[in-house]
PyMOL Python script that loads the backbone (N, CA, C, O; Angstrom):
from pymol import cmd

cmd.read_pdbstr("""\
ATOM      1  N   MET A   1     112.664  89.199 100.417  1.00  0.00           N
ATOM      2  CA  MET A   1     113.146  89.279 101.776  1.00  0.00           C
ATOM      3  C   MET A   1     112.272  90.249 102.566  1.00  0.00           C
ATOM      4  O   MET A   1     111.896  91.306 102.060  1.00  0.00           O
ATOM      5  N   PRO A   2     111.955  89.891 103.787  1.00  0.00           N
ATOM      6  CA  PRO A   2     111.150  90.795 104.619  1.00  0.00           C
ATOM      7  C   PRO A   2     111.974  91.943 105.207  1.00  0.00           C
ATOM      8  O   PRO A   2     113.188  91.843 105.382  1.00  0.00           O
ATOM      9  N   MET A   3     111.277  93.017 105.499  1.00  0.00           N
ATOM     10  CA  MET A   3     111.870  94.182 106.143  1.00  0.00           C
ATOM     11  C   MET A   3     111.596  94.046 107.642  1.00  0.00           C
ATOM     12  O   MET A   3     110.451  93.845 108.047  1.00  0.00           O
ATOM     13  N   TYR A   4     112.636  94.155 108.458  1.00  0.00           N
ATOM     14  CA  TYR A   4     112.499  94.069 109.903  1.00  0.00           C
ATOM     15  C   TYR A   4     112.850  95.410 110.526  1.00  0.00           C
ATOM     16  O   TYR A   4     113.685  96.154 110.012  1.00  0.00           O
ATOM     17  N   GLU A   5     112.193  95.703 111.649  1.00  0.00           N
ATOM     18  CA  GLU A   5     112.471  96.920 112.403  1.00  0.00           C
ATOM     19  C   GLU A   5     113.203  96.539 113.682  1.00  0.00           C
ATOM     20  O   GLU A   5     112.879  95.541 114.326  1.00  0.00           O
ATOM     21  N   TYR A   6     114.192  97.349 114.038  1.00  0.00           N
ATOM     22  CA  TYR A   6     115.011  97.079 115.209  1.00  0.00           C
ATOM     23  C   TYR A   6     115.184  98.351 116.030  1.00  0.00           C
ATOM     24  O   TYR A   6     114.985  99.462 115.539  1.00  0.00           O
ATOM     25  N   ARG A   7     115.564  98.158 117.307  1.00  0.00           N
ATOM     26  CA  ARG A   7     115.907  99.279 118.184  1.00  0.00           C
ATOM     27  C   ARG A   7     117.174  98.917 118.944  1.00  0.00           C
ATOM     28  O   ARG A   7     117.304  97.811 119.468  1.00  0.00           O
ATOM     29  N   CYS A   8     118.088  99.845 118.994  1.00  0.00           N
ATOM     30  CA  CYS A   8     119.328  99.657 119.746  1.00  0.00           C
ATOM     31  C   CYS A   8     119.053  99.941 121.215  1.00  0.00           C
ATOM     32  O   CYS A   8     118.534 101.005 121.552  1.00  0.00           O
ATOM     33  N   ARG A   9     119.391  99.014 122.083  1.00  0.00           N
ATOM     34  CA  ARG A   9     119.179  99.197 123.522  1.00  0.00           C
ATOM     35  C   ARG A   9     120.187 100.183 124.123  1.00  0.00           C
ATOM     36  O   ARG A   9     119.942 100.761 125.181  1.00  0.00           O
ATOM     37  N   LYS A  10     121.297 100.365 123.455  1.00  0.00           N
ATOM     38  CA  LYS A  10     122.342 101.245 123.988  1.00  0.00           C
ATOM     39  C   LYS A  10     122.069 102.715 123.678  1.00  0.00           C
ATOM     40  O   LYS A  10     122.051 103.546 124.585  1.00  0.00           O
ATOM     41  N   CYS A  11     121.854 103.041 122.397  1.00  0.00           N
ATOM     42  CA  CYS A  11     121.670 104.460 122.026  1.00  0.00           C
ATOM     43  C   CYS A  11     120.212 104.817 121.715  1.00  0.00           C
ATOM     44  O   CYS A  11     119.883 105.997 121.590  1.00  0.00           O
ATOM     45  N   GLY A  12     119.329 103.807 121.589  1.00  0.00           N
ATOM     46  CA  GLY A  12     117.913 104.071 121.372  1.00  0.00           C
ATOM     47  C   GLY A  12     117.502 104.286 119.927  1.00  0.00           C
ATOM     48  O   GLY A  12     116.333 104.564 119.658  1.00  0.00           O
ATOM     49  N   ARG A  13     118.430 104.163 118.993  1.00  0.00           N
ATOM     50  CA  ARG A  13     118.106 104.398 117.581  1.00  0.00           C
ATOM     51  C   ARG A  13     117.213 103.288 117.033  1.00  0.00           C
ATOM     52  O   ARG A  13     117.413 102.111 117.331  1.00  0.00           O
ATOM     53  N   TYR A  14     116.226 103.681 116.227  1.00  0.00           N
ATOM     54  CA  TYR A  14     115.372 102.749 115.498  1.00  0.00           C
ATOM     55  C   TYR A  14     115.890 102.658 114.066  1.00  0.00           C
ATOM     56  O   TYR A  14     116.280 103.669 113.481  1.00  0.00           O
ATOM     57  N   PHE A  15     115.896 101.453 113.501  1.00  0.00           N
ATOM     58  CA  PHE A  15     116.320 101.293 112.114  1.00  0.00           C
ATOM     59  C   PHE A  15     115.657 100.065 111.503  1.00  0.00           C
ATOM     60  O   PHE A  15     115.134  99.210 112.217  1.00  0.00           O
ATOM     61  N   GLU A  16     115.684  99.987 110.185  1.00  0.00           N
ATOM     62  CA  GLU A  16     115.084  98.887 109.434  1.00  0.00           C
ATOM     63  C   GLU A  16     116.161  98.190 108.614  1.00  0.00           C
ATOM     64  O   GLU A  16     117.146  98.800 108.197  1.00  0.00           O
ATOM     65  N   MET A  17     115.946  96.888 108.392  1.00  0.00           N
ATOM     66  CA  MET A  17     116.879  96.122 107.569  1.00  0.00           C
ATOM     67  C   MET A  17     116.121  95.063 106.782  1.00  0.00           C
ATOM     68  O   MET A  17     115.183  94.448 107.289  1.00  0.00           O
ATOM     69  N   LEU A  18     116.537  94.859 105.540  1.00  0.00           N
ATOM     70  CA  LEU A  18     116.043  93.740 104.736  1.00  0.00           C
ATOM     71  C   LEU A  18     116.918  92.533 105.061  1.00  0.00           C
ATOM     72  O   LEU A  18     118.134  92.566 104.870  1.00  0.00           O
ATOM     73  N   ARG A  19     116.287  91.471 105.554  1.00  0.00           N
ATOM     74  CA  ARG A  19     117.050  90.289 105.942  1.00  0.00           C
ATOM     75  C   ARG A  19     116.257  89.033 105.648  1.00  0.00           C
ATOM     76  O   ARG A  19     115.026  89.052 105.655  1.00  0.00           O
ATOM     77  N   ARG A  20     116.959  87.940 105.390  1.00  0.00           N
ATOM     78  CA  ARG A  20     116.296  86.655 105.255  1.00  0.00           C
ATOM     79  C   ARG A  20     115.683  86.278 106.591  1.00  0.00           C
ATOM     80  O   ARG A  20     116.207  86.642 107.644  1.00  0.00           O
ATOM     81  N   MET A  21     114.570  85.546 106.554  1.00  0.00           N
ATOM     82  CA  MET A  21     113.890  85.158 107.783  1.00  0.00           C
ATOM     83  C   MET A  21     114.817  84.382 108.721  1.00  0.00           C
ATOM     84  O   MET A  21     114.792  84.600 109.933  1.00  0.00           O
ATOM     85  N   ALA A  22     115.627  83.487 108.178  1.00  0.00           N
ATOM     86  CA  ALA A  22     116.529  82.671 108.989  1.00  0.00           C
ATOM     87  C   ALA A  22     117.627  83.505 109.651  1.00  0.00           C
ATOM     88  O   ALA A  22     118.251  83.055 110.613  1.00  0.00           O
ATOM     89  N   GLU A  23     117.869  84.722 109.139  1.00  0.00           N
ATOM     90  CA  GLU A  23     118.929  85.573 109.672  1.00  0.00           C
ATOM     91  C   GLU A  23     118.393  86.822 110.372  1.00  0.00           C
ATOM     92  O   GLU A  23     119.146  87.760 110.633  1.00  0.00           O
ATOM     93  N   ALA A  24     117.099  86.835 110.672  1.00  0.00           N
ATOM     94  CA  ALA A  24     116.450  88.034 111.213  1.00  0.00           C
ATOM     95  C   ALA A  24     117.098  88.540 112.502  1.00  0.00           C
ATOM     96  O   ALA A  24     117.155  89.749 112.729  1.00  0.00           O
ATOM     97  N   ASP A  25     117.586  87.634 113.344  1.00  0.00           N
ATOM     98  CA  ASP A  25     118.148  88.040 114.629  1.00  0.00           C
ATOM     99  C   ASP A  25     119.634  87.726 114.773  1.00  0.00           C
ATOM    100  O   ASP A  25     120.171  87.804 115.878  1.00  0.00           O
ATOM    101  N   ARG A  26     120.293  87.379 113.700  1.00  0.00           N
ATOM    102  CA  ARG A  26     121.713  87.005 113.761  1.00  0.00           C
ATOM    103  C   ARG A  26     122.628  88.165 113.405  1.00  0.00           C
ATOM    104  O   ARG A  26     122.344  88.938 112.490  1.00  0.00           O
ATOM    105  N   ASP A  27     123.723  88.276 114.132  1.00  0.00           N
ATOM    106  CA  ASP A  27     124.801  89.222 113.815  1.00  0.00           C
ATOM    107  C   ASP A  27     124.301  90.636 113.555  1.00  0.00           C
ATOM    108  O   ASP A  27     124.631  91.244 112.536  1.00  0.00           O
ATOM    109  N   LEU A  28     123.511  91.150 114.477  1.00  0.00           N
ATOM    110  CA  LEU A  28     122.980  92.504 114.332  1.00  0.00           C
ATOM    111  C   LEU A  28     123.908  93.516 114.978  1.00  0.00           C
ATOM    112  O   LEU A  28     124.537  93.251 116.003  1.00  0.00           O
ATOM    113  N   GLU A  29     123.976  94.679 114.351  1.00  0.00           N
ATOM    114  CA  GLU A  29     124.787  95.762 114.873  1.00  0.00           C
ATOM    115  C   GLU A  29     124.089  97.079 114.576  1.00  0.00           C
ATOM    116  O   GLU A  29     123.615  97.297 113.461  1.00  0.00           O
ATOM    117  N   CYS A  30     124.027  97.942 115.553  1.00  0.00           N
ATOM    118  CA  CYS A  30     123.417  99.255 115.373  1.00  0.00           C
ATOM    119  C   CYS A  30     124.247 100.070 114.381  1.00  0.00           C
ATOM    120  O   CYS A  30     125.467 100.145 114.523  1.00  0.00           O
ATOM    121  N   PRO A  31     123.614 100.676 113.387  1.00  0.00           N
ATOM    122  CA  PRO A  31     124.359 101.483 112.416  1.00  0.00           C
ATOM    123  C   PRO A  31     124.886 102.800 113.006  1.00  0.00           C
ATOM    124  O   PRO A  31     125.773 103.427 112.426  1.00  0.00           O
ATOM    125  N   GLU A  32     124.345 103.217 114.151  1.00  0.00           N
ATOM    126  CA  GLU A  32     124.766 104.473 114.778  1.00  0.00           C
ATOM    127  C   GLU A  32     125.971 104.273 115.703  1.00  0.00           C
ATOM    128  O   GLU A  32     127.001 104.926 115.536  1.00  0.00           O
ATOM    129  N   CYS A  33     125.836 103.360 116.686  1.00  0.00           N
ATOM    130  CA  CYS A  33     126.877 103.225 117.707  1.00  0.00           C
ATOM    131  C   CYS A  33     127.641 101.898 117.621  1.00  0.00           C
ATOM    132  O   CYS A  33     128.563 101.658 118.401  1.00  0.00           O
ATOM    133  N   ARG A  34     127.258 101.052 116.683  1.00  0.00           N
ATOM    134  CA  ARG A  34     127.905  99.752 116.444  1.00  0.00           C
ATOM    135  C   ARG A  34     127.722  98.749 117.587  1.00  0.00           C
ATOM    136  O   ARG A  34     128.446  97.756 117.660  1.00  0.00           O
ATOM    137  N   SER A  35     126.772  99.001 118.467  1.00  0.00           N
ATOM    138  CA  SER A  35     126.496  98.082 119.568  1.00  0.00           C
ATOM    139  C   SER A  35     125.792  96.828 119.047  1.00  0.00           C
ATOM    140  O   SER A  35     125.053  96.888 118.063  1.00  0.00           O
ATOM    141  N   GLY A  36     126.019  95.719 119.697  1.00  0.00           N
ATOM    142  CA  GLY A  36     125.330  94.478 119.368  1.00  0.00           C
ATOM    143  C   GLY A  36     124.079  94.277 120.204  1.00  0.00           C
ATOM    144  O   GLY A  36     123.411  93.250 120.090  1.00  0.00           O
ATOM    145  N   GLU A  37     123.754  95.271 121.058  1.00  0.00           N
ATOM    146  CA  GLU A  37     122.568  95.200 121.910  1.00  0.00           C
ATOM    147  C   GLU A  37     121.352  95.704 121.139  1.00  0.00           C
ATOM    148  O   GLU A  37     120.870  96.812 121.374  1.00  0.00           O
ATOM    149  N   VAL A  38     120.866  94.880 120.223  1.00  0.00           N
ATOM    150  CA  VAL A  38     119.782  95.263 119.324  1.00  0.00           C
ATOM    151  C   VAL A  38     118.606  94.312 119.527  1.00  0.00           C
ATOM    152  O   VAL A  38     118.791  93.102 119.662  1.00  0.00           O
ATOM    153  N   GLU A  39     117.399  94.869 119.546  1.00  0.00           N
ATOM    154  CA  GLU A  39     116.203  94.034 119.661  1.00  0.00           C
ATOM    155  C   GLU A  39     115.305  94.236 118.450  1.00  0.00           C
ATOM    156  O   GLU A  39     115.173  95.345 117.932  1.00  0.00           O
ATOM    157  N   ARG A  40     114.689  93.141 118.008  1.00  0.00           N
ATOM    158  CA  ARG A  40     113.751  93.234 116.886  1.00  0.00           C
ATOM    159  C   ARG A  40     112.398  93.650 117.441  1.00  0.00           C
ATOM    160  O   ARG A  40     111.979  93.178 118.498  1.00  0.00           O
ATOM    161  N   LEU A  41     111.716  94.537 116.724  1.00  0.00           N
ATOM    162  CA  LEU A  41     110.411  95.038 117.123  1.00  0.00           C
ATOM    163  C   LEU A  41     109.311  94.328 116.351  1.00  0.00           C
ATOM    164  O   LEU A  41     109.541  93.820 115.253  1.00  0.00           O
ATOM    165  N   PHE A  42     108.127  94.295 116.924  1.00  0.00           N
ATOM    166  CA  PHE A  42     106.969  93.776 116.207  1.00  0.00           C
ATOM    167  C   PHE A  42     106.468  94.863 115.280  1.00  0.00           C
ATOM    168  O   PHE A  42     106.289  96.008 115.694  1.00  0.00           O
ATOM    169  N   SER A  43     106.245  94.510 114.036  1.00  0.00           N
ATOM    170  CA  SER A  43     105.854  95.488 113.029  1.00  0.00           C
ATOM    171  C   SER A  43     104.427  95.263 112.576  1.00  0.00           C
ATOM    172  O   SER A  43     103.963  94.126 112.485  1.00  0.00           O
ATOM    173  N   ALA A  44     103.745  96.340 112.296  1.00  0.00           N
ATOM    174  CA  ALA A  44     102.412  96.266 111.697  1.00  0.00           C
ATOM    175  C   ALA A  44     102.567  96.140 110.187  1.00  0.00           C
ATOM    176  O   ALA A  44     103.588  96.543 109.628  1.00  0.00           O
ATOM    177  N   PHE A  45     101.580  95.595 109.543  1.00  0.00           N
ATOM    178  CA  PHE A  45     101.622  95.496 108.090  1.00  0.00           C
ATOM    179  C   PHE A  45     100.246  95.806 107.544  1.00  0.00           C
ATOM    180  O   PHE A  45      99.259  95.792 108.280  1.00  0.00           O
ATOM    181  N   SER A  46     100.181  96.085 106.260  1.00  0.00           N
ATOM    182  CA  SER A  46      98.889  96.395 105.642  1.00  0.00           C
ATOM    183  C   SER A  46      98.710  95.521 104.410  1.00  0.00           C
ATOM    184  O   SER A  46      99.671  95.013 103.831  1.00  0.00           O
ATOM    185  N   THR A  47      97.453  95.366 104.033  1.00  0.00           N
ATOM    186  CA  THR A  47      97.124  94.615 102.829  1.00  0.00           C
ATOM    187  C   THR A  47      96.161  95.436 101.992  1.00  0.00           C
ATOM    188  O   THR A  47      95.498  96.342 102.497  1.00  0.00           O
ATOM    189  N   VAL A  48      96.091  95.121 100.742  1.00  0.00           N
ATOM    190  CA  VAL A  48      95.190  95.813  99.829  1.00  0.00           C
ATOM    191  C   VAL A  48      94.350  94.760  99.142  1.00  0.00           C
ATOM    192  O   VAL A  48      94.869  93.751  98.665  1.00  0.00           O
ATOM    193  N   GLY A  49      93.046  94.997  99.091  1.00  0.00           N
ATOM    194  CA  GLY A  49      92.145  94.057  98.424  1.00  0.00           C
ATOM    195  C   GLY A  49      91.722  94.585  97.070  1.00  0.00           C
ATOM    196  O   GLY A  49      92.000  95.732  96.719  1.00  0.00           O
ATOM    197  N   CYS A  50      91.056  93.748  96.327  1.00  0.00           N
ATOM    198  CA  CYS A  50      90.534  94.133  95.012  1.00  0.00           C
ATOM    199  C   CYS A  50      89.084  94.581  95.163  1.00  0.00           C
ATOM    200  O   CYS A  50      88.447  94.276  96.171  1.00  0.00           O
ATOM    201  N   GLY A  51      88.573  95.279  94.204  1.00  0.00           N
ATOM    202  CA  GLY A  51      87.182  95.703  94.228  1.00  0.00           C
ATOM    203  C   GLY A  51      87.071  97.211  94.197  1.00  0.00           C
ATOM    204  O   GLY A  51      88.070  97.927  94.258  1.00  0.00           O
ATOM    205  N   SER A  52      85.851  97.677  94.102  1.00  0.00           N
ATOM    206  CA  SER A  52      85.596  99.113  94.058  1.00  0.00           C
ATOM    207  C   SER A  52      85.651  99.690  95.454  1.00  0.00           C
ATOM    208  O   SER A  52      85.157  99.069  96.394  1.00  0.00           O
ATOM    209  N   PRO A  53      86.238 100.862  95.613  1.00  0.00           N
ATOM    210  CA  PRO A  53      86.268 101.492  96.919  1.00  0.00           C
ATOM    211  C   PRO A  53      84.850 101.736  97.437  1.00  0.00           C
ATOM    212  O   PRO A  53      83.994 102.235  96.706  1.00  0.00           O
ATOM    213  N   GLY A  54      84.612 101.388  98.671  1.00  0.00           N
ATOM    214  CA  GLY A  54      83.312 101.609  99.284  1.00  0.00           C
ATOM    215  C   GLY A  54      82.258 100.576  98.926  1.00  0.00           C
ATOM    216  O   GLY A  54      81.157 100.625  99.474  1.00  0.00           O
ATOM    217  N   SER A  55      82.550  99.646  98.032  1.00  0.00           N
ATOM    218  CA  SER A  55      81.537  98.662  97.653  1.00  0.00           C
ATOM    219  C   SER A  55      81.399  97.566  98.694  1.00  0.00           C
ATOM    220  O   SER A  55      80.368  96.895  98.756  1.00  0.00           O
ATOM    221  N   GLY A  56      82.444  97.375  99.525  1.00  0.00           N
ATOM    222  CA  GLY A  56      82.393  96.310 100.517  1.00  0.00           C
ATOM    223  C   GLY A  56      82.614  94.942  99.914  1.00  0.00           C
ATOM    224  O   GLY A  56      82.545  93.935 100.619  1.00  0.00           O
ATOM    225  N   ARG A  57      82.878  94.889  98.616  1.00  0.00           N
ATOM    226  CA  ARG A  57      83.079  93.603  97.934  1.00  0.00           C
ATOM    227  C   ARG A  57      84.544  93.440  97.573  1.00  0.00           C
ATOM    228  O   ARG A  57      85.179  94.353  97.046  1.00  0.00           O
ATOM    229  N   PHE A  58      85.051  92.293  97.858  1.00  0.00           N
ATOM    230  CA  PHE A  58      86.418  91.960  97.483  1.00  0.00           C
ATOM    231  C   PHE A  58      86.388  90.727  96.599  1.00  0.00           C
ATOM    232  O   PHE A  58      85.658  89.774  96.873  1.00  0.00           O
ATOM    233  N   THR A  59      87.169  90.747  95.557  1.00  0.00           N
ATOM    234  CA  THR A  59      87.192  89.604  94.642  1.00  0.00           C
ATOM    235  C   THR A  59      88.567  88.990  94.623  1.00  0.00           C
ATOM    236  O   THR A  59      88.795  88.011  93.912  1.00  0.00           O
TER     237      THR A  59
END
""", "prot")
cmd.dss("prot")
cmd.show_as("cartoon", "prot")
cmd.util.cbc("prot")
cmd.orient("prot")
């Protein structure tokens, strides 16, 4: 399951949740103020390649 980041529009709290992709935006509630005014944020992600550090080669 992917990890999603959210922000409450009412109290401004940021939080993360593990959710199925099909349920990413369904039935959300802020854990702080219990508001349903929650928006999903765009998240950055990272990847790791194989190979020697600094070699510039990935296998």
